[in-house]
C-alpha positions as CSV (number, residue, x, y, z in Angstrom):
1,M,15.9,6.4,-6.9
2,C,14.1,3.6,-8.8
3,V,10.7,4.4,-7.4
4,Y,11.3,8.1,-8.0
5,N,11.8,7.5,-11.6
6,Y,8.9,5.1,-12.0
7,F,6.5,7.8,-10.4
8,S,7.7,10.2,-13.1
9,F,6.8,7.6,-15.8
10,L,3.5,7.0,-14.1
11,D,2.6,10.7,-13.9
12,D,3.6,11.1,-17.6
13,A,1.5,8.0,-18.8
14,L,-1.6,9.0,-16.9
15,N,-1.3,12.6,-18.1
16,E,-0.9,11.5,-21.7
17,R,2.6,13.0,-22.1
18,K,5.1,11.5,-24.5
19,I,7.5,9.0,-23.0
20,C,11.0,8.4,-24.2
21,I,11.3,4.6,-24.8
22,D,15.1,4.6,-23.7
23,R,13.9,6.2,-20.3
24,V,11.5,3.2,-19.8
25,F,14.4,0.7,-20.5
26,N,16.7,2.6,-18.3
27,I,14.5,2.0,-15.1
28,L,13.4,-1.7,-15.7
29,D,16.3,-3.2,-13.7
30,D,15.1,-1.4,-10.5
31,L,11.4,-2.2,-10.7
32,D,9.5,-5.1,-9.1
33,P,6.9,-7.3,-11.0
34,C,4.1,-5.3,-9.6
35,Q,5.5,-2.1,-10.9
36,C,6.4,-3.7,-14.2
37,T,2.8,-5.1,-14.8
38,I,1.4,-1.6,-14.2
39,M,3.9,-0.2,-16.7
40,S,2.8,-3.0,-19.3
41,Y,-0.8,-2.3,-18.8
42,L,-0.3,1.6,-19.1
43,I,1.9,1.2,-22.2
44,L,-0.9,-0.9,-23.9
45,K,-3.6,1.5,-22.7
46,K,-1.7,4.6,-23.6
47,S,-0.2,3.2,-26.9
48,N,-0.6,6.6,-28.5
49,L,2.5,7.7,-26.5
50,F,4.7,5.3,-28.4
51,D,4.9,3.9,-31.9
52,M,4.2,0.3,-32.4
53,S,7.8,-0.9,-32.6
54,E,8.5,0.7,-29.3
55,T,5.3,-0.7,-27.7
56,C,6.2,-4.2,-28.8
57,A,9.9,-3.8,-27.7
58,V,9.1,-2.7,-24.2
59,I,6.2,-5.2,-23.7
60,T,8.3,-8.1,-24.9
61,E,11.2,-7.0,-22.5
62,L,8.7,-6.8,-19.5
63,I,7.2,-10.2,-20.2
64,N,10.3,-12.0,-20.8
65,R,11.5,-10.7,-17.4
66,Y,8.3,-11.5,-15.7
67,P,6.3,-14.3,-17.8
68,K,3.4,-14.2,-15.5
69,I,2.5,-10.7,-16.9
70,Y,1.6,-12.3,-20.2
71,K,-1.2,-14.4,-18.7
72,Y,-2.6,-11.6,-16.7
73,L,-2.4,-9.1,-19.5
74,S,-4.0,-11.6,-21.8
75,S,-7.1,-11.8,-19.7
76,V,-7.7,-7.9,-20.3
77,N,-6.0,-7.1,-23.4
78,S,-5.5,-8.5,-27.0
79,I,-1.7,-8.7,-26.8
80,D,-1.5,-11.8,-29.1
81,E,-2.0,-9.5,-32.0
82,L,1.3,-7.6,-31.1
83,N,4.4,-8.8,-32.8
84,L,6.2,-9.8,-29.6
85,N,9.4,-12.1,-29.5
86,L,8.6,-14.0,-26.4
87,K,10.4,-16.8,-24.7
88,P,8.5,-20.1,-24.3
89,A,8.2,-19.6,-20.5
90,H,5.2,-17.2,-20.9
91,I,2.8,-20.0,-21.9
92,I,3.5,-22.1,-18.7
93,Y,1.5,-20.1,-16.1
94,E,-2.2,-20.5,-15.8
95,I,-4.6,-18.1,-14.0
96,E,-7.3,-19.1,-11.6
97,P,-10.7,-18.6,-13.3
98,Q,-12.0,-16.5,-10.5
99,L,-9.1,-14.2,-10.6
100,S,-9.4,-13.8,-14.3
101,N,-13.0,-13.2,-14.0
102,V,-12.3,-10.3,-11.3
103,L,-9.9,-8.8,-13.8
104,N,-12.4,-8.9,-16.6
105,L,-15.1,-7.5,-14.6
106,L,-12.9,-4.6,-13.6
107,S,-11.7,-4.1,-17.2
108,N,-15.4,-3.8,-18.4
109,K,-16.5,-1.6,-15.4
110,S,-19.0,-4.4,-14.4
111,Q,-20.0,-5.3,-10.8
112,V,-17.4,-7.3,-9.1
113,G,-19.5,-8.3,-6.0
114,M,-18.8,-9.2,-2.4
115,D,-18.0,-13.0,-3.2
116,N,-15.1,-12.0,-5.6
117,F,-13.8,-9.4,-3.4
118,K,-13.8,-11.6,-0.4
119,Y,-12.0,-14.3,-2.5
120,V,-9.2,-11.8,-3.6
121,I,-8.7,-10.4,-0.1
122,T,-8.5,-13.8,1.5
123,K,-5.7,-14.9,-0.9
124,L,-4.0,-11.6,-0.3
125,I,-3.8,-11.9,3.4
126,N,-2.7,-15.5,2.9
127,H,0.0,-14.2,0.6
128,D,-1.4,-16.4,-2.2
129,L,-1.6,-13.6,-4.8
130,D,0.9,-13.0,-7.4
131,T,2.2,-9.4,-7.4
132,E,1.3,-9.3,-11.2
133,F,-2.3,-9.7,-10.3
134,I,-2.1,-7.1,-7.4
135,G,-0.6,-4.5,-9.8
136,L,-3.5,-5.1,-12.5
137,F,-6.1,-5.1,-9.7
138,L,-4.9,-1.8,-8.5
139,I,-4.3,0.0,-11.7
140,M,-7.7,-1.0,-13.1
141,I,-9.4,0.2,-10.2
142,Y,-7.5,3.5,-10.3
143,I,-8.5,4.0,-14.0
144,N,-12.0,2.5,-14.1
145,G,-13.2,3.1,-10.6
146,L,-15.7,1.2,-8.6
147,S,-19.7,1.5,-8.3
148,Q,-20.8,2.4,-4.9
149,D,-21.9,-1.1,-4.1
150,D,-18.5,-2.5,-5.1
151,L,-16.9,0.2,-3.0
152,Y,-18.8,-0.8,0.1
153,D,-18.2,-4.6,-0.6
154,L,-14.5,-4.0,-1.0
155,T,-14.3,-2.1,2.2
156,I,-16.2,-4.7,4.2
157,S,-14.0,-7.4,2.7
158,M,-10.9,-5.6,3.7
159,K,-12.4,-4.9,7.3
160,N,-13.3,-8.6,7.6
161,S,-9.7,-9.6,6.8
162,G,-9.0,-9.6,10.6
163,K,-10.7,-9.1,13.9
164,I,-12.8,-6.3,15.0
165,Y,-11.4,-4.3,18.0
166,D,-14.2,-2.3,19.6
167,Y,-12.9,-0.7,22.7
168,R,-16.3,0.9,23.3
169,K,-17.6,-2.0,25.3
170,F,-14.6,-1.8,27.8
171,F,-14.9,2.0,28.2
172,D,-18.7,2.3,27.9
173,N,-18.8,5.6,30.1
174,K,-16.3,7.4,27.7
175,K,-16.4,8.6,24.2
176,I,-13.9,7.3,21.6
177,I,-12.8,10.1,19.6
178,R,-10.5,9.9,16.6
179,R,-9.1,12.2,13.8
180,Y,-7.9,10.6,10.6
181,P,-6.2,12.5,7.8
182,T,-6.2,11.6,4.1
183,G,-2.5,12.7,3.9
184,A,-0.5,15.8,2.9
185,L,3.1,17.0,2.9
186,S,4.2,18.6,6.2
187,E,1.2,18.2,8.4
188,K,1.8,17.5,12.0
189,V,-1.7,17.4,13.6
190,A,-1.2,13.7,14.8
191,L,2.0,14.7,16.7
192,I,0.2,17.4,18.7
193,L,-3.6,16.9,18.9
194,P,-3.4,13.6,20.8
195,S,-1.5,15.4,23.7
196,M,-4.2,18.1,24.0
197,L,-6.9,15.3,24.1
198,A,-4.8,13.4,26.7
199,Y,-4.7,16.4,28.9
200,M,-8.5,17.0,28.6
201,S,-9.2,13.3,29.3
202,K,-8.2,14.0,32.9
203,D,-11.4,16.0,33.3
204,F,-13.6,14.8,30.6
205,P,-14.8,11.2,29.7
206,L,-13.0,10.6,26.4
207,I,-10.4,8.3,25.1
208,S,-8.7,8.1,21.6
209,T,-7.3,5.3,19.7
210,F,-5.6,7.4,17.0
211,V,-4.9,5.2,14.0
212,V,-1.8,6.3,12.3
213,A,-0.1,5.1,9.2
214,K,3.4,4.9,7.6
215,S,4.7,7.2,4.8
216,L,2.4,6.9,1.9
217,S,3.9,8.0,-1.5
218,F,5.2,11.6,-1.3
219,T,3.8,12.2,2.2
220,G,5.3,11.4,5.5
221,G,3.1,9.1,7.8
222,T,2.8,9.7,11.6
223,W,3.9,6.0,12.1
224,S,7.1,6.9,10.4
225,K,7.6,10.1,12.3
226,L,7.0,8.6,15.7
227,G,9.1,5.7,14.6
228,V,12.3,7.7,14.7
229,I,12.0,8.1,18.5
230,E,14.0,5.3,20.0
231,G,11.9,2.8,22.0
232,F,8.6,4.1,20.8
233,R,6.3,1.2,20.6
234,F,2.8,1.1,18.9
235,P,0.8,-1.4,21.0
236,N,-0.7,-4.5,19.5
237,P,-4.4,-4.5,19.2
238,G,-6.3,-5.8,22.0
239,E,-4.8,-6.1,25.6
240,E,-1.8,-3.9,24.9
241,T,-3.8,-1.1,23.4
242,M,-6.2,-1.3,26.4
243,E,-3.2,-0.9,28.9
244,V,-1.9,2.1,27.0
245,L,-5.4,3.7,27.2
246,K,-5.6,3.0,31.0
247,K,-2.2,4.9,31.4
248,C,-3.0,8.1,29.4
249,N,-6.5,7.6,27.7
250,I,-4.6,7.9,24.2
251,A,-3.2,5.0,22.2
252,M,-1.3,5.6,19.0
253,T,-2.5,2.6,17.1
254,V,-1.5,1.0,13.7
255,T,-2.7,-1.8,11.7
256,K,-0.6,-4.4,13.2
257,E,-1.3,-8.1,13.8
258,D,-4.8,-9.0,12.9
259,L,-6.2,-5.4,12.7
260,C,-7.3,-4.9,9.1
261,P,-4.2,-6.9,7.6
262,A,-5.6,-6.4,4.1
263,D,-5.3,-2.7,4.3
264,R,-1.8,-3.1,5.7
265,I,-0.8,-5.1,2.7
266,L,-2.5,-3.0,0.1
267,Y,-1.2,0.2,1.7
268,G,2.4,-0.7,0.8
269,F,1.4,-1.8,-2.6
270,R,-0.5,1.4,-3.3
271,S,2.5,3.5,-2.0
272,N,5.0,1.6,-4.0
273,T,2.9,1.6,-7.3
274,G,1.7,5.2,-7.3
275,T,-1.9,4.3,-7.0
276,V,-2.6,6.3,-3.8
277,N,-4.8,8.9,-5.3
278,S,-7.5,6.5,-6.5
279,I,-10.6,7.6,-4.7
280,P,-12.0,4.0,-4.4
281,L,-8.7,2.5,-3.0
282,A,-8.3,5.4,-0.5
283,V,-12.0,5.2,0.6
284,S,-11.8,1.4,1.3
285,S,-8.4,1.9,3.0
286,I,-9.6,4.6,5.3
287,A,-13.1,3.3,6.0
288,S,-12.0,-0.3,6.6
289,K,-9.4,0.8,9.2
290,Q,-12.2,2.9,11.0
291,I,-14.8,0.1,11.2
292,A,-12.2,-2.5,12.2
293,C,-11.5,-0.3,15.2
294,P,-14.7,1.7,15.8
295,A,-15.0,5.1,17.2
296,D,-17.9,7.1,18.4
297,L,-16.6,10.2,16.5
298,L,-14.3,10.6,13.6
299,L,-12.9,13.8,12.5
300,L,-12.2,13.2,8.9
301,D,-9.2,15.6,7.8
302,V,-9.4,15.6,4.1
303,R,-6.5,17.5,2.4
304,Y,-6.6,18.7,-1.3
305,G,-4.4,20.6,-3.7
306,E,-0.8,20.7,-4.7
307,G,0.5,19.0,-1.4
308,A,-2.2,16.4,-1.1
309,F,-3.3,13.4,-3.2
310,F,-6.6,14.9,-4.3
311,E,-7.9,18.0,-6.1
312,R,-10.8,19.8,-4.4
313,D,-13.7,18.0,-6.5
314,D,-12.1,14.7,-5.9
315,A,-11.7,15.4,-2.1
316,I,-15.3,16.3,-1.8
317,E,-16.2,12.9,-3.6
318,L,-14.0,11.0,-1.4
319,T,-15.4,12.7,1.7
320,Q,-19.0,11.6,0.5
321,H,-18.1,8.1,-0.1
322,I,-16.5,7.7,3.4
323,N,-19.3,9.3,5.2
324,H,-21.8,7.1,3.4
325,I,-19.9,4.0,4.6
326,L,-19.1,5.1,8.1
327,K,-22.6,6.5,8.9
328,L,-23.9,3.1,7.8
329,E,-21.6,1.6,10.5
330,G,-23.0,4.0,13.2
331,F,-20.2,6.7,13.3
332,D,-20.6,10.3,14.0
333,V,-18.5,12.1,11.4
334,I,-17.0,15.7,11.3
335,N,-15.7,16.7,8.0
336,S,-12.9,19.0,7.3
337,L,-11.5,20.2,3.9
338,I,-8.1,21.8,3.9
339,D,-6.2,23.3,1.0
340,M,-2.7,22.3,0.7
341,E,-1.5,24.9,-1.7
342,Q,1.6,25.2,0.4
343,P,2.9,23.1,3.4
344,N,1.3,24.1,6.7
345,G,4.6,24.3,8.5
346,S,8.2,24.8,7.7
347,T,9.6,21.3,7.5
348,V,9.6,18.3,5.3
349,G,11.0,15.0,6.7
350,N,10.3,12.7,9.7
351,Y,13.1,14.1,12.0
352,L,12.7,17.9,11.2
353,E,8.8,17.6,11.4
354,L,9.0,16.0,14.8
355,C,11.4,18.8,16.0
356,E,9.0,21.4,14.7
357,A,6.1,19.8,16.5
358,I,7.9,19.7,19.9
359,C,9.0,23.3,19.3
360,I,5.3,24.2,19.0
361,M,4.3,22.3,22.2
362,K,7.3,23.9,24.0
363,N,6.3,27.4,22.9
364,D,9.8,27.7,21.8
365,I,9.8,28.7,18.2
366,L,13.4,28.7,17.1
367,P,14.5,31.3,14.6
368,K,14.8,28.3,12.1
369,F,11.0,28.2,11.8
370,D,8.7,30.4,9.7
371,L,6.2,31.9,12.2
372,R,3.6,32.0,9.6
373,G,3.8,28.4,9.0
374,I,3.7,27.6,12.8
375,S,0.7,29.9,13.2
376,E,-1.2,28.1,10.4
377,Q,-0.5,24.7,11.9
378,K,-1.6,25.8,15.3
379,D,-4.8,27.3,13.9
380,I,-5.7,24.0,12.2
381,I,-5.0,22.0,15.4
382,L,-7.1,24.5,17.6
383,K,-9.8,24.2,15.2
384,F,-10.0,20.5,15.4
385,F,-9.8,20.6,19.1
386,N,-12.8,23.0,19.3
387,E,-14.8,20.9,16.8
388,I,-14.0,17.7,18.7
389,M,-14.7,19.0,22.2
390,E,-17.7,20.9,21.2
391,H,-19.4,17.9,19.6
392,Y,-19.9,16.2,23.1
393,F,-18.9,18.4,25.7
394,T,-19.7,21.9,27.2
395,A,-16.9,24.2,27.9
396,P,-16.5,25.5,31.5
397,E,-18.6,28.5,32.2
398,G,-17.0,31.8,31.0
399,S,-14.8,30.0,28.6
400,N,-14.7,28.4,25.2
401,W,-12.8,25.4,23.7
402,L,-10.6,27.6,21.4
403,D,-9.3,29.6,24.3
404,L,-8.8,26.7,26.4
405,G,-6.9,24.8,23.7
406,E,-4.7,27.9,23.3
407,N,-4.0,27.8,27.1
408,I,-3.2,24.2,27.1
409,I,-0.3,25.0,24.6
410,E,0.8,28.2,26.3
411,N,1.0,27.1,29.9
412,G,2.9,23.9,29.1
413,N,0.2,21.3,29.9
414,I,0.3,20.0,26.5
415,L,4.1,19.3,26.8
416,N,3.5,17.4,30.1
417,A,0.8,15.3,28.4
418,F,3.1,14.6,25.4
419,K,5.8,13.3,27.9
420,E,3.1,11.0,29.4
421,L,2.0,9.8,26.1
422,L,5.6,8.8,25.0
423,L,6.1,7.0,28.4
424,A,3.0,5.2,28.0
425,H,4.3,4.1,24.7
426,Q,7.4,2.6,26.3
427,V,10.0,5.3,25.5
428,C,12.2,5.4,28.5
429,S,12.4,8.8,30.6
430,Q,16.0,9.6,29.6
431,E,15.1,9.4,26.0
432,V,11.9,11.6,26.6
433,E,13.8,14.3,28.5
434,S,16.6,14.4,25.9
435,L,14.2,14.7,23.0
436,I,12.1,17.4,24.6
437,N,15.1,19.4,25.9
438,D,16.8,19.8,22.5
439,P,15.3,17.7,19.7
440,F,18.0,18.9,17.2
441,K,20.8,17.8,19.5
442,H,19.0,14.7,20.3
443,F,18.8,13.5,16.6
444,N,22.2,15.1,15.8
445,L,20.4,17.3,13.0
446,T,22.7,19.6,11.4
447,K,22.5,21.9,8.5
448,V,24.6,20.7,5.5
449,V,23.8,23.1,2.8
450,D,21.5,26.1,2.0
451,I,19.7,26.1,-1.3
452,F,19.6,29.5,-3.0
453,P,17.4,30.6,-5.9
454,Q,19.1,31.6,-9.2
455,K,17.2,34.7,-9.9
456,E,15.0,37.4,-8.1
457,G,11.2,37.2,-8.1
458,K,8.5,35.9,-6.1
459,L,7.8,32.3,-5.0
460,T,4.8,31.3,-6.9
461,K,4.6,27.5,-6.5
462,I,6.3,24.8,-4.5
463,H,6.1,21.4,-6.2
464,Q,5.2,19.5,-3.2
465,K,4.8,16.0,-4.6
466,K,8.2,16.1,-6.2
467,L,9.7,17.6,-3.0
468,G,8.1,14.7,-0.9
469,N,9.4,12.1,-3.3
470,I,12.8,13.4,-3.2
471,I,12.8,13.2,0.7
472,N,11.0,9.8,0.9
473,F,12.6,8.0,-2.0
474,R,15.7,9.8,-3.4
475,F,17.6,10.0,-0.1
476,L,17.1,6.7,1.7
477,D,19.9,4.7,3.3
478,N,20.0,0.9,3.5
479,N,17.6,0.9,6.3
480,E,15.1,3.0,4.5
481,C,15.9,6.0,6.9
482,Q,15.7,9.4,5.4
483,R,19.2,10.8,4.9
484,I,18.1,14.5,4.5
485,N,15.2,16.7,5.7
486,L,14.3,20.0,4.4
487,L,13.6,23.3,6.2
488,I,11.5,25.7,4.1
489,N,12.5,29.4,4.5
490,K,9.9,31.0,2.1
491,R,6.2,30.9,1.7
492,L,4.2,31.6,-1.5
493,G,4.3,35.2,-2.5
494,D,7.5,35.9,-0.7
495,D,10.4,37.7,-2.4
496,A,13.2,35.4,-3.5
497,T,16.8,36.5,-4.1
498,P,20.0,34.7,-4.9
499,D,21.5,36.0,-1.6
500,H,18.7,34.4,0.7
501,A,18.3,30.6,0.9
502,I,14.8,29.3,-0.1
503,C,15.4,26.1,1.9
504,S,18.0,24.4,4.0
505,V,19.0,20.7,3.9
506,Y,19.5,19.0,7.4
507,S,20.9,15.6,7.9
508,I,21.5,13.3,10.8
509,S,24.6,12.0,9.2
510,S,26.4,15.0,7.5
511,Q,25.0,14.0,4.0
512,I,26.7,15.4,1.2
513,V,24.4,16.8,-1.4
514,T,25.7,16.7,-4.9
515,K,25.2,19.3,-7.6
516,E,22.7,17.3,-9.4
517,E,20.7,16.5,-6.1
518,Y,21.1,20.4,-5.1
519,D,19.5,21.4,-8.6
520,E,16.8,18.7,-8.2
521,I,15.7,20.2,-4.8
522,L,15.9,23.7,-6.3
523,S,13.7,22.8,-9.2
524,C,10.7,22.3,-6.8
525,F,10.6,26.0,-6.1
526,F,9.1,28.2,-8.9
527,I,10.4,31.8,-8.9
528,E,8.7,34.3,-11.3
């Protein structure tokens, strides 16, 4: 709940909306030093949203809670001019000159340089950076951006934070192919496409080290989705990954151990602080992972719009920067831009999205799922399959890759390949059969409540960011497991009436949804 409220503050501050000072004070107890540092910086930067007494009051409170904020803010802001009632502890801490210099360069939009980025990244992976510094580092890059040279230097510094795992030299007769997404709500390509390629790898010289990630901000990550399968193990980079590749030619890999540790650390901070939709931070994150684990071909799946992190123009800029860096590193790149005006599928949440993906692969589309969403999801997967295979391989005579991809799904070959993929990732055979046979029963997923609109009209918008934040942050148990998932029953333009549920809440633990929570979910659907 605390992160959810922090994101609301961040959105208001960045979009110049007035903020009630009481609302800020109400969430401070639940925030960490990194988030509080970002709040302090934004309150000073957006002081027009408060009167002077409010600004002084909240900055005083934040610094007295976390005295290191004072020194870091002092390096980029003239806060001594404010009437702050600070405790003596704020004068104790001293900043390393090089870190202070980095903040000054970012603040002035000056060149930071490789040496400075290398210094910061080295301290980051050695856990020798204050979170207050990390907060300022992220928010200033978010607001001020980076030059193309600095963007490259940051990316390479992150890549060099660990070892390079180049599997091409061990499989020199095969093409290493990968798809990587920029993130969006309810997209399940990485749960389905790997099994299609696994099946084709029996007859064509290809392997794939799919690099997947955890949930990021309001989106659900494939790491998190596969992580709900009991026993599923992402192999460590190196020998373990090669063993999985030998078994099924596909390895679902993550930034574990010494594979790009800087990104793994910053990824968590970006998600927690709401700085995900920074173009330079996203470019350096994506590109550093790719070149730390090189591939011959990358299909870059860039999403934009309501359900993604970027608007179209920003998505195009992001694509250009990633292409520039990866082509310098010898990658072939296929670019895809997809509008996320509404979710591709019918579900939001790790458990339900996995169920939906399995039902697609089984060709067993339950009445629960909207066929239009299923069809849209399949079309995207088949498009990607066609583009990947067509890039290196010629389809058998008399056929084409789109039809062959459709056949892989329809004749059950993809399901068999999915089973082999799960087994190769150490899921036991009983777990695999139970999951495939009835995923709803396997996870004990039951519907706990239907959400009904309060008026008639047409569904004109789904506030996907808010919906994702509700699922990812509003309803987490003590183990950070999603307590509810959503099944969306309507698509944009559909008629909505008070006697037909617009969405349904599912839970693995018979979660009770309060009236406040019910209304909060309903508020994500706009009926006009």
